[in-house]
N, C-alpha and C positions, 0 to 999 in steps of 0.2 A: 242506913241505917239496919231492915231487912236484910238487908242482902248475907250482913251481920249475924243476924239472930239466924237465921238460914243455914247460913254456913254451922255455927254455933251449933243445930242442933243435925245436922250433916253428920260431922263431925261427931256426935254423942251417936247415933244412929239413929236416929229417929224418923220413922218413913212419913209423917204429917209430911215432916220439913222436907228428903223428896218429894214429895207427891206440890209440895210448893214449889218446889224451885222446878220442879215442871213445869206447872202452869207458868210461872213467867217468864219462865224462858227457852220454851217448847217455840216459840217460834222466829227469836230472833237463827235455833236455833237449824232448823226448816228449814229461811231462807239463803243461810249461807248453807247449808248441804246441797240445796237445788244448782243456786248459782253455782257451785264446785261441781256439780257433776255436771252442771252444762246439759240439766234434760229438762223432760217433763214430766219426766213417769216418777208420781206421788212416792209407788211403795216406794227404790231407790232412796227417795229424802227418809222417811219415814223409816226408811232400816236403818240410815246411821246418826237419824234423832236417840233410836232407843238402843243400841253403841252405847253413844255417851252416856245417854242416862245411863246403864250399864254400868259401865264400865266409873264412872265419878262414882260409882254407889258401891262396887268394891277397892275404892280406892277412899270413902270418903274421909273414915277415921288418918288415913298419911295426909289431907290437906293442908295446908297452912294457916297459922290462924287469918292473915290478911289476901287471902285467894278475893281473886271479882270472879266468882265465878260465869257472873254476860261474859267474862275474857275467855276464861277457861273453858266453857260449853262449847263459843264455837270457837273457840283454834282448834279443841275436839274435833266439831264436827267436819272444819275444814282438814284434816288431816284424816279423818276416816275417807271420809268423800271422794280422798284426794285418792287412798289406796280405794278404794270403790270401784273408782275412776276409772282406773289402771284396768281393773280383775273383770270390767261390764262389761259382756254380750249388747252386741242391739236392741234393745227393747221391737220384739215385734206387736205389728198393731193392733192387736187385741190383752194387747198387756197395756197396752200406752191406752186405751180408750176408757173413755172415762162415761158414766151414762147421763144418755140426752133424754132431759125434761119431753114434755107430750105433743105443751100444745105448740100450733107453729109459730109465734108471738116470741113466745122462750121459744125456743129451737132454735130461732132466729137471730134472734142476742144470743143467746150462748152459743152459737158460732163464731159473730161474729168476736163474742170475747175472747173464747180460743183461737182465729185466727191469727189475734194479736198479740197476746198471749204469747200466743205458739213460738212467732216472729221476733221478738226481745229475745225470747228463751233462744230460739235458734241463732240470733247474735250476738247472743253471751256464749254461746256455745262454741264459738265458732275459736273465740277468744285460745287465745295460746292459755297451757293453763299455770303460768306464772301472776297474766293475770286476771286470769280473770278469781284465782287467789282472793287478791286483795283489794278484787272492786268487792266485793264476799264479806270479805275480812270487814271492809271501811265504813261500807253500807249497811250491810244489814249485823253486819258483829259491830260493828260504831264500835270499832278499835281507831287508834291513834297509830299517825304510819311508822312512832317510836315503837308501838307496840306490836307493828307488822312485823315491824323490821325483826325482828328480837324471832318471835315465832317463824320466821319464814328464814334465819340465820342469814340473814341476806341488810346491808346497811340504809339507811334511814329516807339519803334519796332513788334507789334504786328499789323502792316499796312507792313513792311519789315520784315517777317514770310509769313501773308499772301501769299505777292508775291515771297516772293522765297520757300513758298511748293507750290504756281502753277504754278511755272517756271519750276521741277521740277519734274513734277507729268506732265507735256504736255512733257518735255524731255527727260524721261520712252516712254513713249508712241510715238516720233519717232526716240526713240532707236529699238523699237519695232519693231516697221513697218518695219521699214532697215536690220534686219535681216532679 
């Protein structure tokens, strides 16, 4: 119901509706973009986020009244992230570095969390693009396999298989790490 009101506001050109949609869905869009990009460079995911919302703002009057905003945004994020991933150059260490806290205990906690997150993102990055995209749309986009299949122009069984293969690779990786 909230998205219905926001969609009506978007279609009418209401800037507050755009702001509300952004606040409501930006984390999902960022998560999908980061997963599809397969890297931890936050600036790339933020660029995708902003591209997606600019595109939505431009196309808002032509959106169907029954548009599912979350699905629309996460699909757009997956598509833009895939395009960007194909064109990307590898990030330099300086570009990928983030600010580190100053006290020693916090630094150690920060580094440990960063190492775990980096390892997870690397495993995700190592997945084939098709599997990364299905995982991102399923987990962070909260799309059904039918919606993923339609968006990716594949069968529902293929979407399920790609998801299953990706999860199996993630399981194997973590089983190997625990040993």
